[in-house]
PDB file with one MODEL, atoms N, CA, C and O in Angstrom:
MODEL        1
ATOM      1  N   MET A   1     -85.028 -75.256-125.715  1.00  0.00           N
ATOM      2  CA  MET A   1     -85.383 -75.646-127.014  1.00  0.00           C
ATOM      3  C   MET A   1     -83.955 -75.337-127.897  1.00  0.00           C
ATOM      4  O   MET A   1     -83.521 -76.143-128.720  1.00  0.00           O
ATOM      5  N   ILE A   2     -83.372 -74.183-127.623  1.00  0.00           N
ATOM      6  CA  ILE A   2     -82.188 -73.861-128.336  1.00  0.00           C
ATOM      7  C   ILE A   2     -80.912 -74.659-127.928  1.00  0.00           C
ATOM      8  O   ILE A   2     -79.980 -74.664-128.731  1.00  0.00           O
ATOM      9  N   GLY A   3     -80.778 -75.387-126.657  1.00  0.00           N
ATOM     10  CA  GLY A   3     -79.978 -75.815-126.070  1.00  0.00           C
ATOM     11  C   GLY A   3     -80.044 -77.337-126.747  1.00  0.00           C
ATOM     12  O   GLY A   3     -79.002 -77.884-127.107  1.00  0.00           O
ATOM     13  N   SER A   4     -81.327 -77.975-126.894  1.00  0.00           N
ATOM     14  CA  SER A   4     -81.447 -79.319-127.389  1.00  0.00           C
ATOM     15  C   SER A   4     -80.958 -79.449-128.836  1.00  0.00           C
ATOM     16  O   SER A   4     -80.306 -80.420-129.219  1.00  0.00           O
ATOM     17  N   VAL A   5     -81.319 -78.389-129.644  1.00  0.00           N
ATOM     18  CA  VAL A   5     -81.032 -78.257-130.897  1.00  0.00           C
ATOM     19  C   VAL A   5     -79.374 -78.225-131.172  1.00  0.00           C
ATOM     20  O   VAL A   5     -78.827 -78.857-132.076  1.00  0.00           O
ATOM     21  N   ILE A   6     -78.810 -77.511-130.379  1.00  0.00           N
ATOM     22  CA  ILE A   6     -77.339 -77.379-130.435  1.00  0.00           C
ATOM     23  C   ILE A   6     -76.582 -78.630-129.920  1.00  0.00           C
ATOM     24  O   ILE A   6     -75.456 -78.956-130.297  1.00  0.00           O
ATOM     25  N   GLY A   7     -77.425 -79.364-128.909  1.00  0.00           N
ATOM     26  CA  GLY A   7     -76.627 -80.341-128.493  1.00  0.00           C
ATOM     27  C   GLY A   7     -76.937 -81.749-129.335  1.00  0.00           C
ATOM     28  O   GLY A   7     -76.319 -82.800-129.170  1.00  0.00           O
ATOM     29  N   MET A   8     -78.033 -81.534-130.276  1.00  0.00           N
ATOM     30  CA  MET A   8     -78.199 -82.517-131.096  1.00  0.00           C
ATOM     31  C   MET A   8     -77.160 -82.412-132.443  1.00  0.00           C
ATOM     32  O   MET A   8     -76.722 -83.431-132.978  1.00  0.00           O
ATOM     33  N   ILE A   9     -76.848 -81.127-132.887  1.00  0.00           N
ATOM     34  CA  ILE A   9     -75.681 -81.063-133.811  1.00  0.00           C
ATOM     35  C   ILE A   9     -74.434 -81.291-133.213  1.00  0.00           C
ATOM     36  O   ILE A   9     -73.532 -81.745-133.917  1.00  0.00           O
ATOM     37  N   VAL A  10     -74.237 -81.051-132.036  1.00  0.00           N
ATOM     38  CA  VAL A  10     -72.860 -81.355-131.447  1.00  0.00           C
ATOM     39  C   VAL A  10     -72.864 -83.061-131.351  1.00  0.00           C
ATOM     40  O   VAL A  10     -71.869 -83.712-131.670  1.00  0.00           O
ATOM     41  N   GLY A  11     -74.077 -83.662-130.884  1.00  0.00           N
ATOM     42  CA  GLY A  11     -73.835 -85.041-130.884  1.00  0.00           C
ATOM     43  C   GLY A  11     -73.935 -85.756-132.078  1.00  0.00           C
ATOM     44  O   GLY A  11     -73.552 -86.924-132.137  1.00  0.00           O
ATOM     45  N   LEU A  12     -74.455 -85.116-133.121  1.00  0.00           N
ATOM     46  CA  LEU A  12     -74.288 -85.816-134.558  1.00  0.00           C
ATOM     47  C   LEU A  12     -73.056 -85.770-135.040  1.00  0.00           C
ATOM     48  O   LEU A  12     -72.562 -86.703-135.672  1.00  0.00           O
ATOM     49  N   LEU A  13     -72.431 -84.629-134.769  1.00  0.00           N
ATOM     50  CA  LEU A  13     -70.969 -84.734-135.083  1.00  0.00           C
ATOM     51  C   LEU A  13     -69.860 -85.240-134.325  1.00  0.00           C
ATOM     52  O   LEU A  13     -68.734 -85.358-134.809  1.00  0.00           O
ATOM     53  N   SER A  14     -70.165 -85.547-133.117  1.00  0.00           N
ATOM     54  CA  SER A  14     -69.340 -86.235-132.280  1.00  0.00           C
ATOM     55  C   SER A  14     -69.094 -87.853-132.456  1.00  0.00           C
ATOM     56  O   SER A  14     -70.058 -88.601-132.293  1.00  0.00           O
ATOM     57  N   PRO A  15     -68.075 -88.279-132.718  1.00  0.00           N
ATOM     58  CA  PRO A  15     -67.766 -89.832-132.820  1.00  0.00           C
ATOM     59  C   PRO A  15     -68.167 -90.727-131.914  1.00  0.00           C
ATOM     60  O   PRO A  15     -67.808 -91.894-132.074  1.00  0.00           O
ATOM     61  N   ILE A  16     -69.001 -90.366-130.765  1.00  0.00           N
ATOM     62  CA  ILE A  16     -69.547 -91.365-129.928  1.00  0.00           C
ATOM     63  C   ILE A  16     -70.710 -92.007-130.218  1.00  0.00           C
ATOM     64  O   ILE A  16     -71.641 -91.300-130.604  1.00  0.00           O
ATOM     65  N   PRO A  17     -70.896 -93.319-130.113  1.00  0.00           N
ATOM     66  CA  PRO A  17     -72.063 -93.926-130.297  1.00  0.00           C
ATOM     67  C   PRO A  17     -73.315 -93.463-129.737  1.00  0.00           C
ATOM     68  O   PRO A  17     -73.288 -93.257-128.524  1.00  0.00           O
ATOM     69  N   PHE A  18     -74.559 -93.222-130.427  1.00  0.00           N
ATOM     70  CA  PHE A  18     -75.547 -92.717-129.633  1.00  0.00           C
ATOM     71  C   PHE A  18     -75.500 -91.139-129.451  1.00  0.00           C
ATOM     72  O   PHE A  18     -76.346 -90.542-128.786  1.00  0.00           O
ATOM     73  N   GLY A  19     -74.413 -90.496-130.113  1.00  0.00           N
ATOM     74  CA  GLY A  19     -74.202 -89.170-129.634  1.00  0.00           C
ATOM     75  C   GLY A  19     -75.470 -88.063-129.879  1.00  0.00           C
ATOM     76  O   GLY A  19     -75.694 -87.134-129.103  1.00  0.00           O
ATOM     77  N   ILE A  20     -76.242 -88.341-131.088  1.00  0.00           N
ATOM     78  CA  ILE A  20     -77.532 -87.536-131.183  1.00  0.00           C
ATOM     79  C   ILE A  20     -78.240 -87.586-130.309  1.00  0.00           C
ATOM     80  O   ILE A  20     -78.822 -86.544-130.009  1.00  0.00           O
ATOM     81  N   ILE A  21     -78.507 -88.857-129.498  1.00  0.00           N
ATOM     82  CA  ILE A  21     -79.425 -89.047-128.396  1.00  0.00           C
ATOM     83  C   ILE A  21     -79.051 -88.420-127.133  1.00  0.00           C
ATOM     84  O   ILE A  21     -79.852 -87.826-126.412  1.00  0.00           O
ATOM     85  N   ILE A  22     -77.776 -88.574-126.881  1.00  0.00           N
ATOM     86  CA  ILE A  22     -76.953 -88.121-125.638  1.00  0.00           C
ATOM     87  C   ILE A  22     -76.899 -86.557-125.873  1.00  0.00           C
ATOM     88  O   ILE A  22     -77.174 -85.836-124.914  1.00  0.00           O
ATOM     89  N   GLY A  23     -76.588 -86.030-126.996  1.00  0.00           N
ATOM     90  CA  GLY A  23     -76.442 -84.605-127.162  1.00  0.00           C
ATOM     91  C   GLY A  23     -77.858 -83.824-127.055  1.00  0.00           C
ATOM     92  O   GLY A  23     -77.942 -82.701-126.558  1.00  0.00           O
ATOM     93  N   THR A  24     -78.794 -84.434-127.497  1.00  0.00           N
ATOM     94  CA  THR A  24     -80.112 -83.782-127.314  1.00  0.00           C
ATOM     95  C   THR A  24     -80.464 -83.584-125.929  1.00  0.00           C
ATOM     96  O   THR A  24     -80.935 -82.532-125.497  1.00  0.00           O
ATOM     97  N   PHE A  25     -80.183 -84.804-125.111  1.00  0.00           N
ATOM     98  CA  PHE A  25     -80.515 -84.723-123.497  1.00  0.00           C
ATOM     99  C   PHE A  25     -79.496 -83.551-122.938  1.00  0.00           C
ATOM    100  O   PHE A  25     -79.901 -82.539-122.366  1.00  0.00           O
ATOM    101  N   LEU A  26     -78.423 -83.782-123.135  1.00  0.00           N
ATOM    102  CA  LEU A  26     -77.498 -82.823-122.241  1.00  0.00           C
ATOM    103  C   LEU A  26     -77.693 -81.438-122.733  1.00  0.00           C
ATOM    104  O   LEU A  26     -77.754 -80.491-121.949  1.00  0.00           O
ATOM    105  N   GLY A  27     -77.804 -81.285-124.193  1.00  0.00           N
ATOM    106  CA  GLY A  27     -78.173 -79.862-124.579  1.00  0.00           C
ATOM    107  C   GLY A  27     -79.305 -79.235-124.111  1.00  0.00           C
ATOM    108  O   GLY A  27     -79.256 -78.021-123.913  1.00  0.00           O
ATOM    109  N   ALA A  28     -80.425 -79.915-123.876  1.00  0.00           N
ATOM    110  CA  ALA A  28     -81.565 -79.431-123.096  1.00  0.00           C
ATOM    111  C   ALA A  28     -81.316 -79.121-121.824  1.00  0.00           C
ATOM    112  O   ALA A  28     -81.735 -78.086-121.306  1.00  0.00           O
ATOM    113  N   TYR A  29     -80.523 -80.109-121.143  1.00  0.00           N
ATOM    114  CA  TYR A  29     -80.268 -80.084-119.643  1.00  0.00           C
ATOM    115  C   TYR A  29     -79.503 -78.779-119.253  1.00  0.00           C
ATOM    116  O   TYR A  29     -79.802 -78.001-118.347  1.00  0.00           O
ATOM    117  N   VAL A  30     -78.317 -78.688-120.235  1.00  0.00           N
ATOM    118  CA  VAL A  30     -77.497 -77.454-119.761  1.00  0.00           C
ATOM    119  C   VAL A  30     -78.107 -76.277-120.442  1.00  0.00           C
ATOM    120  O   VAL A  30     -77.713 -75.185-120.033  1.00  0.00           O
ATOM    121  N   GLY A  31     -78.912 -76.281-121.316  1.00  0.00           N
ATOM    122  CA  GLY A  31     -79.596 -75.081-121.657  1.00  0.00           C
ATOM    123  C   GLY A  31     -80.729 -74.604-120.669  1.00  0.00           C
ATOM    124  O   GLY A  31     -81.074 -73.424-120.615  1.00  0.00           O
ATOM    125  N   GLU A  32     -81.334 -75.683-119.822  1.00  0.00           N
ATOM    126  CA  GLU A  32     -82.144 -75.271-118.732  1.00  0.00           C
ATOM    127  C   GLU A  32     -81.418 -74.636-117.578  1.00  0.00           C
ATOM    128  O   GLU A  32     -81.886 -73.697-116.934  1.00  0.00           O
ATOM    129  N   LEU A  33     -80.271 -75.185-117.353  1.00  0.00           N
ATOM    130  CA  LEU A  33     -79.666 -74.780-116.165  1.00  0.00           C
ATOM    131  C   LEU A  33     -78.833 -73.550-116.439  1.00  0.00           C
ATOM    132  O   LEU A  33     -78.309 -72.952-115.499  1.00  0.00           O
ATOM    133  N   LEU A  34     -78.668 -73.090-117.862  1.00  0.00           N
ATOM    134  CA  LEU A  34     -78.192 -71.634-117.884  1.00  0.00           C
ATOM    135  C   LEU A  34     -79.252 -70.697-118.004  1.00  0.00           C
ATOM    136  O   LEU A  34     -79.036 -69.486-118.062  1.00  0.00           O
ATOM    137  N   ASN A  35     -80.502 -71.249-118.049  1.00  0.00           N
ATOM    138  CA  ASN A  35     -81.605 -70.352-118.004  1.00  0.00           C
ATOM    139  C   ASN A  35     -82.242 -70.341-116.698  1.00  0.00           C
ATOM    140  O   ASN A  35     -83.457 -70.167-116.604  1.00  0.00           O
ATOM    141  N   ASP A  36     -81.335 -70.555-115.465  1.00  0.00           N
ATOM    142  CA  ASP A  36     -81.763 -70.371-114.285  1.00  0.00           C
ATOM    143  C   ASP A  36     -82.744 -71.371-113.617  1.00  0.00           C
ATOM    144  O   ASP A  36     -83.351 -71.073-112.588  1.00  0.00           O
ATOM    145  N   SER A  37     -82.866 -72.460-114.182  1.00  0.00           N
ATOM    146  CA  SER A  37     -83.763 -73.506-113.659  1.00  0.00           C
ATOM    147  C   SER A  37     -83.005 -74.487-112.433  1.00  0.00           C
ATOM    148  O   SER A  37     -81.808 -74.768-112.366  1.00  0.00           O
ATOM    149  N   ASP A  38     -83.782 -74.780-111.776  1.00  0.00           N
ATOM    150  CA  ASP A  38     -83.011 -75.950-110.790  1.00  0.00           C
ATOM    151  C   ASP A  38     -82.997 -77.327-111.323  1.00  0.00           C
ATOM    152  O   ASP A  38     -83.753 -77.675-112.229  1.00  0.00           O
ATOM    153  N   VAL A  39     -82.105 -78.141-110.740  1.00  0.00           N
ATOM    154  CA  VAL A  39     -81.667 -79.493-111.384  1.00  0.00           C
ATOM    155  C   VAL A  39     -83.077 -80.256-111.611  1.00  0.00           C
ATOM    156  O   VAL A  39     -83.232 -80.851-112.677  1.00  0.00           O
ATOM    157  N   HIS A  40     -84.073 -80.257-110.678  1.00  0.00           N
ATOM    158  CA  HIS A  40     -85.153 -80.941-111.181  1.00  0.00           C
ATOM    159  C   HIS A  40     -85.963 -80.712-112.410  1.00  0.00           C
ATOM    160  O   HIS A  40     -86.427 -81.611-113.110  1.00  0.00           O
ATOM    161  N   THR A  41     -86.111 -79.247-112.642  1.00  0.00           N
ATOM    162  CA  THR A  41     -86.858 -78.668-113.589  1.00  0.00           C
ATOM    163  C   THR A  41     -86.115 -78.991-114.897  1.00  0.00           C
ATOM    164  O   THR A  41     -86.665 -79.394-115.922  1.00  0.00           O
ATOM    165  N   ALA A  42     -84.784 -78.763-114.737  1.00  0.00           N
ATOM    166  CA  ALA A  42     -83.945 -79.026-115.941  1.00  0.00           C
ATOM    167  C   ALA A  42     -83.961 -80.516-116.502  1.00  0.00           C
ATOM    168  O   ALA A  42     -84.174 -80.782-117.685  1.00  0.00           O
ATOM    169  N   ALA A  43     -83.721 -81.417-115.547  1.00  0.00           N
ATOM    170  CA  ALA A  43     -83.919 -82.843-115.683  1.00  0.00           C
ATOM    171  C   ALA A  43     -85.343 -83.389-116.402  1.00  0.00           C
ATOM    172  O   ALA A  43     -85.332 -84.353-117.168  1.00  0.00           O
ATOM    173  N   LYS A  44     -86.610 -82.625-116.045  1.00  0.00           N
ATOM    174  CA  LYS A  44     -87.814 -82.945-116.576  1.00  0.00           C
ATOM    175  C   LYS A  44     -87.819 -82.331-118.081  1.00  0.00           C
ATOM    176  O   LYS A  44     -88.321 -83.007-118.979  1.00  0.00           O
ATOM    177  N   SER A  45     -87.359 -81.275-118.314  1.00  0.00           N
ATOM    178  CA  SER A  45     -87.197 -80.391-119.299  1.00  0.00           C
ATOM    179  C   SER A  45     -86.520 -81.273-120.450  1.00  0.00           C
ATOM    180  O   SER A  45     -87.016 -81.396-121.570  1.00  0.00           O
ATOM    181  N   ALA A  46     -85.320 -81.874-120.035  1.00  0.00           N
ATOM    182  CA  ALA A  46     -84.354 -82.604-120.784  1.00  0.00           C
ATOM    183  C   ALA A  46     -84.922 -83.821-121.184  1.00  0.00           C
ATOM    184  O   ALA A  46     -84.805 -84.148-122.365  1.00  0.00           O
ATOM    185  N   SER A  47     -85.606 -84.656-120.280  1.00  0.00           N
ATOM    186  CA  SER A  47     -86.375 -85.796-120.458  1.00  0.00           C
ATOM    187  C   SER A  47     -87.548 -85.697-121.539  1.00  0.00           C
ATOM    188  O   SER A  47     -87.745 -86.575-122.378  1.00  0.00           O
ATOM    189  N   GLY A  48     -88.342 -84.471-121.418  1.00  0.00           N
ATOM    190  CA  GLY A  48     -89.210 -84.370-122.432  1.00  0.00           C
ATOM    191  C   GLY A  48     -88.707 -83.927-123.741  1.00  0.00           C
ATOM    192  O   GLY A  48     -89.482 -84.184-124.662  1.00  0.00           O
ATOM    193  N   ALA A  49     -87.609 -83.327-124.073  1.00  0.00           N
ATOM    194  CA  ALA A  49     -86.929 -83.043-125.226  1.00  0.00           C
ATOM    195  C   ALA A  49     -86.477 -84.426-125.760  1.00  0.00           C
ATOM    196  O   ALA A  49     -86.771 -84.747-126.911  1.00  0.00           O
ATOM    197  N   LEU A  50     -85.830 -85.180-125.022  1.00  0.00           N
ATOM    198  CA  LEU A  50     -85.430 -86.522-125.443  1.00  0.00           C
ATOM    199  C   LEU A  50     -86.657 -87.436-125.921  1.00  0.00           C
ATOM    200  O   LEU A  50     -86.552 -88.061-126.976  1.00  0.00           O
ATOM    201  N   LEU A  51     -87.760 -87.510-125.185  1.00  0.00           N
ATOM    202  CA  LEU A  51     -88.869 -88.343-125.430  1.00  0.00           C
ATOM    203  C   LEU A  51     -89.517 -87.786-126.760  1.00  0.00           C
ATOM    204  O   LEU A  51     -89.830 -88.559-127.665  1.00  0.00           O
ATOM    205  N   GLY A  52     -89.718 -86.344-126.856  1.00  0.00           N
ATOM    206  CA  GLY A  52     -90.166 -85.929-128.197  1.00  0.00           C
ATOM    207  C   GLY A  52     -89.114 -86.236-129.265  1.00  0.00           C
ATOM    208  O   GLY A  52     -89.647 -86.571-130.323  1.00  0.00           O
ATOM    209  N   PHE A  53     -87.899 -86.222-129.297  1.00  0.00           N
ATOM    210  CA  PHE A  53     -87.042 -86.578-130.369  1.00  0.00           C
ATOM    211  C   PHE A  53     -87.249 -88.225-130.726  1.00  0.00           C
ATOM    212  O   PHE A  53     -87.304 -88.651-131.880  1.00  0.00           O
ATOM    213  N   LEU A  54     -87.342 -88.974-129.645  1.00  0.00           N
ATOM    214  CA  LEU A  54     -87.303 -90.520-130.004  1.00  0.00           C
ATOM    215  C   LEU A  54     -88.714 -90.890-130.737  1.00  0.00           C
ATOM    216  O   LEU A  54     -88.791 -91.600-131.739  1.00  0.00           O
ATOM    217  N   VAL A  55     -89.889 -90.249-130.020  1.00  0.00           N
ATOM    218  CA  VAL A  55     -91.164 -90.542-130.682  1.00  0.00           C
ATOM    219  C   VAL A  55     -91.324 -89.877-132.051  1.00  0.00           C
ATOM    220  O   VAL A  55     -91.943 -90.537-132.885  1.00  0.00           O
ATOM    221  N   SER A  56     -90.839 -88.612-132.433  1.00  0.00           N
ATOM    222  CA  SER A  56     -90.889 -88.065-133.634  1.00  0.00           C
ATOM    223  C   SER A  56     -89.930 -88.897-134.758  1.00  0.00           C
ATOM    224  O   SER A  56     -90.162 -88.960-135.965  1.00  0.00           O
ATOM    225  N   SER A  57     -88.920 -89.447-134.122  1.00  0.00           N
ATOM    226  CA  SER A  57     -88.060 -90.157-135.179  1.00  0.00           C
ATOM    227  C   SER A  57     -88.800 -91.596-135.384  1.00  0.00           C
ATOM    228  O   SER A  57     -88.680 -92.119-136.492  1.00  0.00           O
ATOM    229  N   LEU A  58     -89.601 -92.307-134.320  1.00  0.00           N
ATOM    230  CA  LEU A  58     -90.176 -93.355-134.639  1.00  0.00           C
ATOM    231  C   LEU A  58     -91.327 -93.350-135.467  1.00  0.00           C
ATOM    232  O   LEU A  58     -91.758 -94.315-136.098  1.00  0.00           O
ATOM    233  N   MET A  59     -91.876 -92.016-135.421  1.00  0.00           N
ATOM    234  CA  MET A  59     -93.180 -91.690-136.269  1.00  0.00           C
ATOM    235  C   MET A  59     -92.652 -91.633-137.706  1.00  0.00           C
ATOM    236  O   MET A  59     -93.283 -92.152-138.628  1.00  0.00           O
ATOM    237  N   LYS A  60     -91.325 -90.909-137.913  1.00  0.00           N
ATOM    238  CA  LYS A  60     -91.152 -90.837-139.251  1.00  0.00           C
ATOM    239  C   LYS A  60     -90.606 -92.095-139.801  1.00  0.00           C
ATOM    240  O   LYS A  60     -90.575 -92.219-141.025  1.00  0.00           O
ATOM    241  N   PHE A  61     -90.192 -92.998-139.075  1.00  0.00           N
ATOM    242  CA  PHE A  61     -89.875 -94.521-139.382  1.00  0.00           C
ATOM    243  C   PHE A  61     -90.916 -95.247-139.970  1.00  0.00           C
ATOM    244  O   PHE A  61     -90.755 -95.847-141.033  1.00  0.00           O
ATOM    245  N   VAL A  62     -92.066 -95.235-139.299  1.00  0.00           N
ATOM    246  CA  VAL A  62     -93.127 -95.943-139.305  1.00  0.00           C
ATOM    247  C   VAL A  62     -93.733 -95.195-140.654  1.00  0.00           C
ATOM    248  O   VAL A  62     -94.269 -96.057-141.350  1.00  0.00           O
ATOM    249  N   LEU A  63     -93.808 -94.165-141.127  1.00  0.00           N
ATOM    250  CA  LEU A  63     -94.355 -93.353-141.928  1.00  0.00           C
ATOM    251  C   LEU A  63     -93.377 -93.825-143.338  1.00  0.00           C
ATOM    252  O   LEU A  63     -93.809 -94.046-144.469  1.00  0.00           O
ATOM    253  N   GLY A  64     -92.418 -93.871-143.026  1.00  0.00           N
ATOM    254  CA  GLY A  64     -91.519 -94.259-144.182  1.00  0.00           C
ATOM    255  C   GLY A  64     -91.809 -95.654-144.550  1.00  0.00           C
ATOM    256  O   GLY A  64     -91.915 -95.922-145.747  1.00  0.00           O
ATOM    257  N   LEU A  65     -91.960 -96.642-143.596  1.00  0.00           N
ATOM    258  CA  LEU A  65     -92.348 -98.005-143.919  1.00  0.00           C
ATOM    259  C   LEU A  65     -93.743 -97.854-144.866  1.00  0.00           C
ATOM    260  O   LEU A  65     -93.852 -98.369-145.979  1.00  0.00           O
ATOM    261  N   ILE A  66     -94.607 -97.183-144.315  1.00  0.00           N
ATOM    262  CA  ILE A  66     -96.007 -97.156-144.904  1.00  0.00           C
ATOM    263  C   ILE A  66     -95.710 -96.796-146.428  1.00  0.00           C
ATOM    264  O   ILE A  66     -96.094 -97.513-147.352  1.00  0.00           O
ATOM    265  N   TYR A  67     -95.011 -95.651-146.598  1.00  0.00           N
ATOM    266  CA  TYR A  67     -94.872 -95.274-147.966  1.00  0.00           C
ATOM    267  C   TYR A  67     -94.060 -96.333-148.872  1.00  0.00           C
ATOM    268  O   TYR A  67     -94.347 -96.598-150.039  1.00  0.00           O
ATOM    269  N   PHE A  68     -93.080 -96.849-148.192  1.00  0.00           N
ATOM    270  CA  PHE A  68     -92.403 -97.939-148.771  1.00  0.00           C
ATOM    271  C   PHE A  68     -93.196 -99.112-149.415  1.00  0.00           C
ATOM    272  O   PHE A  68     -92.979 -99.601-150.524  1.00  0.00           O
ATOM    273  N   GLY A  69     -94.297 -99.529-148.389  1.00  0.00           N
ATOM    274  CA  GLY A  69     -95.183-100.622-148.637  1.00  0.00           C
ATOM    275  C   GLY A  69     -96.219 -99.981-149.838  1.00  0.00           C
ATOM    276  O   GLY A  69     -96.614-100.743-150.721  1.00  0.00           O
ATOM    277  N   LEU A  70     -96.538 -98.900-149.835  1.00  0.00           N
ATOM    278  CA  LEU A  70     -97.521 -98.450-150.949  1.00  0.00           C
ATOM    279  C   LEU A  70     -96.780 -98.471-152.263  1.00  0.00           C
ATOM    280  O   LEU A  70     -97.319 -98.823-153.313  1.00  0.00           O
ATOM    281  N   PHE A  71     -95.400 -98.042-152.155  1.00  0.00           N
ATOM    282  CA  PHE A  71     -94.514 -98.145-153.533  1.00  0.00           C
ATOM    283  C   PHE A  71     -94.492 -99.419-153.811  1.00  0.00           C
ATOM    284  O   PHE A  71     -94.849 -99.711-154.952  1.00  0.00           O
ATOM    285  N   ILE A  72     -94.154-100.340-153.054  1.00  0.00           N
ATOM    286  CA  ILE A  72     -94.073-101.821-153.533  1.00  0.00           C
ATOM    287  C   ILE A  72     -95.344-102.423-153.994  1.00  0.00           C
ATOM    288  O   ILE A  72     -95.411-103.399-154.742  1.00  0.00           O
ATOM    289  N   ALA A  73     -96.361-101.766-153.492  1.00  0.00           N
ATOM    290  CA  ALA A  73     -97.818-102.222-153.923  1.00  0.00           C
ATOM    291  C   ALA A  73     -98.099-101.832-155.305  1.00  0.00           C
ATOM    292  O   ALA A  73     -98.786-102.548-156.033  1.00  0.00           O
ATOM    293  N   GLN A  74     -97.546-100.618-155.730  1.00  0.00           N
ATOM    294  CA  GLN A  74     -97.842 -99.917-157.007  1.00  0.00           C
ATOM    295  C   GLN A  74     -96.847-100.730-158.051  1.00  0.00           C
ATOM    296  O   GLN A  74     -97.199-100.988-159.202  1.00  0.00           O
ATOM    297  N   ILE A  75     -95.715-101.055-157.569  1.00  0.00           N
ATOM    298  CA  ILE A  75     -94.848-101.805-158.538  1.00  0.00           C
ATOM    299  C   ILE A  75     -95.492-103.088-158.857  1.00  0.00           C
ATOM    300  O   ILE A  75     -95.621-103.429-160.033  1.00  0.00           O
ATOM    301  N   TRP A  76     -95.963-103.926-157.746  1.00  0.00           N
ATOM    302  CA  TRP A  76     -96.423-105.178-157.881  1.00  0.00           C
ATOM    303  C   TRP A  76     -97.702-104.936-158.689  1.00  0.00           C
ATOM    304  O   TRP A  76     -97.817-105.806-159.552  1.00  0.00           O
ATOM    305  N   GLU A  77     -98.604-104.132-158.696  1.00  0.00           N
ATOM    306  CA  GLU A  77     -99.752-103.893-159.550  1.00  0.00           C
ATOM    307  C   GLU A  77     -99.526-103.632-161.051  1.00  0.00           C
ATOM    308  O   GLU A  77    -100.285-104.003-161.946  1.00  0.00           O
ATOM    309  N   TYR A  78     -98.363-102.935-161.206  1.00  0.00           N
ATOM    310  CA  TYR A  78     -97.955-102.668-162.792  1.00  0.00           C
ATOM    311  C   TYR A  78     -96.830-103.267-163.014  1.00  0.00           C
ATOM    312  O   TYR A  78     -96.065-102.546-163.653  1.00  0.00           O
ATOM    313  N   ARG A  79     -96.314-104.507-162.697  1.00  0.00           N
ATOM    314  CA  ARG A  79     -95.129-105.191-162.608  1.00  0.00           C
ATOM    315  C   ARG A  79     -95.047-105.780-164.142  1.00  0.00           C
ATOM    316  O   ARG A  79     -93.938-105.982-164.636  1.00  0.00           O
ATOM    317  N   SER A  80     -96.174-106.033-164.838  1.00  0.00           N
ATOM    318  CA  SER A  80     -96.083-106.658-166.133  1.00  0.00           C
ATOM    319  C   SER A  80     -95.685-105.297-167.194  1.00  0.00           C
ATOM    320  O   SER A  80     -94.960-105.525-168.163  1.00  0.00           O
ATOM    321  N   GLU A  81     -96.065-104.263-167.011  1.00  0.00           N
ATOM    322  CA  GLU A  81     -95.725-103.094-167.784  1.00  0.00           C
ATOM    323  C   GLU A  81     -94.452-102.458-167.583  1.00  0.00           C
ATOM    324  O   GLU A  81     -93.880-101.716-168.381  1.00  0.00           O
ATOM    325  N   LEU A  82     -93.985-102.888-166.221  1.00  0.00           N
ATOM    326  CA  LEU A  82     -92.631-102.257-166.003  1.00  0.00           C
ATOM    327  C   LEU A  82     -91.455-103.155-166.290  1.00  0.00           C
ATOM    328  O   LEU A  82     -90.351-102.663-166.524  1.00  0.00           O
ATOM    329  N   PHE A  83     -91.643-104.366-166.281  1.00  0.00           N
ATOM    330  CA  PHE A  83     -90.631-105.489-166.473  1.00  0.00           C
ATOM    331  C   PHE A  83     -90.951-106.198-167.781  1.00  0.00           C
ATOM    332  O   PHE A  83     -90.263-107.149-168.152  1.00  0.00           O
TER     333      PHE A  83
ENDMDL
END
């Protein structure tokens, strides 16, 4: 977990495209290898960290769209008072 967070921060600060995604995967992978895991276990752990990051980002995006839609609905409902 610490490796994926460190990798995410390094990936965010790196100038490569999709650095935050690559950094999350590589950070979790290297962190597991440093924790005396074999390559297969480290790859599974890194894949899980990457999948968790992507799914949580997608959920945040969808919730943001829902809240934006609710905001627009309220603006539309009170448009005569606002404009």
